[in-house]
C-alpha positions in Angstrom: 111.7 109.4 110.6 108.3 110.8 111.4 105.8 108.9 113.7 102.5 108.8 112.8 99.4 107.5 115.2 96.9 104.7 113.8 93.9 104.7 115.7 91.3 102.7 113.6 88.1 101.2 115.6 87.5 104.3 117.5 84.5 106.8 118.1 84.7 110.0 116.6 85.1 111.7 120.1 87.8 109.6 121.2 89.8 110.3 118.1 89.7 113.9 118.5 90.3 113.6 121.8 93.6 111.5 120.8 94.4 114.3 117.8 94.5 117.0 120.0 96.9 115.2 122.3 98.9 113.6 119.5 99.0 117.2 118.3 101.2 118.2 121.5 102.9 115.4 121.7 104.9 116.1 118.5 103.0 113.3 116.2 103.2 113.7 112.5 99.7 112.5 112.1 96.6 110.9 112.8 95.2 108.0 111.3 91.7 106.5 111.5 89.8 103.9 109.7 86.7 103.7 107.2 83.9 101.4 106.0 80.6 102.8 105.1 78.6 99.8 107.2 79.6 96.4 108.7 77.7 93.9 107.0 76.3 91.0 109.5 78.1 88.1 107.6 81.4 88.6 105.4 83.2 86.7 102.8 86.9 85.2 103.8 88.6 88.0 101.5 90.7 90.3 104.0 94.1 90.4 102.2 96.1 90.5 105.5 95.0 87.7 107.5 96.4 84.0 106.8 93.1 82.6 106.2 91.4 85.8 105.0 89.3 86.5 108.2 88.1 90.2 108.6 89.4 91.8 111.6 85.8 93.5 112.2 82.5 93.2 113.3 79.4 95.1 114.5 81.1 96.1 117.7 83.5 98.2 116.3 83.2 101.9 115.3 83.9 103.4 112.0 82.6 107.3 112.3 81.9 109.3 109.2 84.9 109.9 107.9 84.6 113.9 107.2 82.8 114.9 110.0 85.4 113.0 112.0 88.4 114.9 110.4 86.9 118.3 110.3 86.4 118.0 114.1 89.8 117.3 114.5 91.1 120.0 112.3 89.4 122.0 114.5 91.1 121.0 117.9 94.7 120.8 116.3 97.1 123.3 115.3 100.1 121.4 113.9 99.4 117.6 113.1 98.1 116.0 110.1 94.9 113.8 109.4 94.2 110.9 107.4 92.8 107.5 107.1 94.0 104.1 106.9 92.3 103.6 104.4 89.4 105.4 103.0 87.5 103.1 100.7 87.3 105.6 97.8 85.7 103.8 94.7 82.5 103.5 96.9 82.1 107.0 96.4 81.6 109.8 93.9 84.4 111.9 93.1 82.8 115.4 92.8 81.4 114.6 96.6 84.6 113.5 98.0 86.8 116.6 96.4 84.3 119.0 97.6 84.3 117.4 101.3 88.4 117.1 101.1 88.5 121.0 99.9 86.3 122.3 102.8 88.5 120.5 105.1 91.6 121.5 103.7 91.0 125.3 103.8 89.9 124.6 107.4 93.2 122.8 108.3 95.3 125.1 106.8 96.2 122.1 104.4 96.9 119.3 106.9 94.5 117.2 105.1 96.0 114.1 103.8 93.9 111.2 102.1 94.9 107.9 102.7 93.0 106.1 100.1 92.7 102.2 99.2 90.7 100.2 96.5 88.9 98.2 99.2 88.6 94.7 99.9 84.9 93.9 101.1 82.6 92.8 97.9 79.7 93.2 100.2 79.8 97.1 100.5 80.2 97.6 96.6 77.5 95.1 96.0 75.0 97.3 98.5 76.1 100.1 96.4 75.7 99.0 93.3 79.0 99.3 92.0 81.0 96.9 90.2 83.5 95.3 92.6 85.8 94.0 89.7 86.5 97.6 88.2 87.2 99.3 91.7 90.6 100.1 91.0 90.4 101.6 87.5 87.2 103.2 89.2 89.5 104.7 91.8 92.4 105.9 89.5 89.7 108.1 87.0 88.2 109.6 90.6 91.7 110.7 91.5 91.9 112.2 87.9 88.6 113.9 88.5 89.4 115.2 92.0 92.6 116.5 90.9 90.9 118.7 87.9 88.6 120.0 90.6 91.1 121.1 93.2 92.5 122.9 90.7 89.6 125.8 90.6 87.6 126.7 87.9 85.5 125.1 85.5 86.0 121.7 84.3 84.7 118.8 82.7 85.3 115.1 82.6 84.4 112.5 80.0 85.5 109.0 81.1 84.8 105.3 81.7 83.0 105.9 84.9 82.0 109.7 85.4 80.8 112.2 83.0 80.0 115.5 83.6 79.5 118.9 81.7 81.7 122.3 82.8 81.2 122.7 86.8 83.2 123.8 89.7 83.6 123.2 93.7 83.5 126.8 95.5 85.7 127.0 97.1 88.7 124.9 96.2 91.3 123.8 97.9 94.5 126.2 97.9 96.9 123.7 96.8 96.8 120.1 95.9 95.9 117.5 98.6 98.1 114.6 99.0 96.9 111.1 98.3 98.4 108.2 99.8 97.5 104.9 98.5 97.3 101.7 100.2 97.5 97.9 99.1 100.4 95.6 99.4 99.6 93.8 96.0 102.0 94.4 93.0 99.0 96.1 91.4 98.7 98.0 94.5 102.0 99.2 94.8 102.6 100.4 90.7 99.3 102.4 91.5 100.6 104.0 94.1 104.4 104.8 92.3 102.2 106.2 89.0 99.7 108.4 90.8 99.9 108.8 94.7 102.6 111.2 96.6 102.8 108.3 99.2 101.9 104.8 100.1 100.8 103.2 103.5 101.5 99.5 104.4 99.0 98.1 106.6 101.5 96.0 108.7 105.1 94.7 108.0 107.8 93.1 109.6 111.1 94.9 109.6 112.6 92.0 107.5 109.7 92.7 104.9 109.9 96.6 104.5 112.9 96.6 102.2 111.7 94.6 99.4 108.4 96.7 99.2 110.6 100.0 99.3 112.9 98.7 96.6 109.6 97.6 94.3 108.0 101.2 94.9 111.3 102.9 94.2 111.4 100.6 90.9 108.2 101.6 89.7 108.4 105.3 90.7 111.8 105.1 88.2 109.7 103.6 85.3 106.7 105.8 85.4 109.4 109.0 85.7 108.4 110.0 89.1 111.7 109.1 90.9 112.9 112.5 92.3 109.3 113.6 93.1 109.1 113.8 97.0 107.2 110.4 98.0 105.9 109.5 101.8 105.9 106.3 102.9 103.9 105.7 106.3 104.3 101.7 107.3 103.4 100.2 110.4 106.5 98.4 111.4 105.6 95.8 113.7 108.9 95.8 115.7 108.8 99.9 116.5 111.2 98.9 119.3 114.2 98.1 117.1 114.8 101.7 117.0 118.3 101.2 114.8 116.6 98.7 112.4 113.9 100.9 111.3 115.4 103.9 111.2 118.1 102.2 108.5 115.1 102.1 106.3 115.2 105.5 106.0 118.0 105.1 103.3 115.4 102.7 101.2 112.7 105.6 101.4 110.8 104.8 104.5 109.9 108.2 105.8 107.4 107.5 108.7 106.9 104.8 111.2 103.3 103.9 112.6 102.3 103.7 116.9 99.6 101.8 117.5 97.9 100.1 120.6 97.9 96.8 121.4 94.2 96.8 122.3 92.0 99.7 120.8 89.2 98.8 123.4 91.9 100.1 126.2 90.3 103.5 128.0 90.9 106.5 126.7 92.6 107.5 130.1 95.2 104.6 129.5 95.5 105.4 125.3 96.7 108.7 126.4 99.2 107.4 128.9 100.8 105.0 126.2 101.1 107.8 123.9 102.9 109.6 126.8 105.4 107.0 127.2 105.9 106.5 123.9 106.5 110.2 123.2 109.2 110.3 126.3 111.0 107.1 125.8 111.2 106.1 122.3 110.0 109.0 120.0 113.3 110.9 120.6 115.4 108.2 119.7 113.8 108.4 115.8 113.8 111.7 115.4 
């Protein structure tokens, strides 16, 4: 089983240092986080806490995604990099396709776009984008981006985006994988239908089998059962190696290592990574 490093709420310079170290230690990839901004007040609408309280505030950094990914690409040789998750429907697909194409070429195709529909309505309100249609908007964005990544002139006439023949130059040398997040039934269906993978925000070992079975059922329903599909899941009991590894039979491909406290100094984070790579990671290989 592969291991990704999850590293949200960190500065760009710290992410670059962690990526460089993870590359040497043998991690599969590193994932940062994304929000366009942090509003001073937010509704209790976060889907992964019991009372909906968001886990973010103005003290937590969210560096610009594309420049940070590009910086990580230039100091690494093997590791993949992504975001858990990029709020895709806030942006325009031409711009996203262009940025992603550049980084994919810069990194020799090590970029994965980890995307989600978003949960913070305040972001959409500021951008002037309808929060209620964000899922449909994201689906159309994926269609547009994949058109552009094929290279050459393309046009599009859709519900949210319309443009005449145009192209991005240079296009990537191959299609860029998209892993989608979200734990709702609708989000799982979307990932099974459109994506090359699914990102889990955090699950106990006991919760994972049901999610994997549901993803497998939807992928079969959409005629994609035999296509490669990655599942990057933040299992809370990572130390229970045998139980986690048993999930591979159901389709889990990657577990996630993170830090207990993201305010821990960088030097201590590097030591924690060293200890994990020495003592626990070999048990997952």
